[in-house]
C-alpha positions as CSV (number, residue, x, y, z in Angstrom):
1,M,-0.4,-4.0,19.8
2,A,-0.5,-7.7,18.8
3,K,-2.6,-6.9,15.7
4,V,0.1,-4.4,14.5
5,E,2.8,-7.0,15.0
6,K,0.8,-9.6,13.0
7,Q,0.1,-7.2,10.2
8,F,3.8,-6.5,9.5
9,N,5.0,-10.0,10.0
10,L,6.6,-11.1,6.7
11,I,6.3,-14.8,7.4
12,N,2.9,-16.5,7.3
13,K,1.8,-19.3,9.6
14,S,3.1,-22.1,7.3
15,G,6.6,-20.6,7.5
16,A,6.6,-19.4,3.8
17,P,7.5,-15.8,3.1
18,R,4.7,-13.5,2.0
19,P,4.8,-12.1,-1.6
20,A,5.3,-8.6,-0.3
21,A,8.6,-9.6,1.3
22,G,9.9,-10.7,-2.1
23,I,8.8,-7.5,-3.8
24,Y,10.4,-5.4,-1.1
25,L,13.6,-7.4,-1.4
26,L,13.7,-6.9,-5.1
27,G,13.3,-3.2,-4.6
28,V,16.0,-3.0,-2.1
29,I,18.4,-5.1,-4.2
30,G,17.7,-3.0,-7.3
31,S,18.1,0.3,-5.5
32,A,21.3,-0.9,-3.8
33,F,22.9,-1.8,-7.2
34,Y,21.9,1.6,-8.6
35,L,22.9,3.7,-5.6
36,V,26.2,1.9,-5.2
37,S,27.0,2.3,-8.9
38,V,26.7,6.1,-8.6
39,A,28.6,6.3,-5.3
40,D,32.2,7.6,-5.4
41,G,33.7,6.7,-2.1
42,F,33.5,4.3,0.8
43,G,31.3,6.6,2.9
44,S,29.0,7.1,-0.1
45,V,28.7,3.4,-0.6
46,V,27.7,2.9,3.1
47,L,25.1,5.7,2.8
48,A,23.8,4.2,-0.5
49,L,23.2,0.9,1.2
50,L,21.3,2.5,4.1
51,K,19.3,4.5,1.6
52,A,18.4,1.3,-0.3
53,L,16.9,-0.1,2.8
54,V,14.5,2.8,3.4
55,W,13.6,4.1,-0.1
56,P,10.6,1.8,-0.5
57,A,8.9,3.4,2.5
58,F,9.3,6.8,0.8
59,L,8.0,5.4,-2.4
60,I,4.8,4.0,-0.8
61,N,4.4,7.3,1.1
62,R,4.4,9.2,-2.2
63,V,2.0,6.8,-3.8
64,F,-0.4,7.3,-0.9
65,E,-0.1,11.0,-1.2
66,L,-0.9,10.9,-4.9
67,L,-3.9,8.6,-4.2
68,R,-4.9,10.9,-1.2
69,I,-5.1,8.0,1.2
């Protein structure tokens, strides 16, 4: 179990964030701007922000499907 926790740790031993964390953050911010701009109410904005947090996981899943990994 410790290996899995280390693998998904976004901070390395020196305390600096890993590059993948920055890429993920840019993806979340970009998707949040887009999804909020097309939302039409408060509930839609909340849902858009939640979607922005998880869409990169679906994107990577689709890439893996296309690569047959």
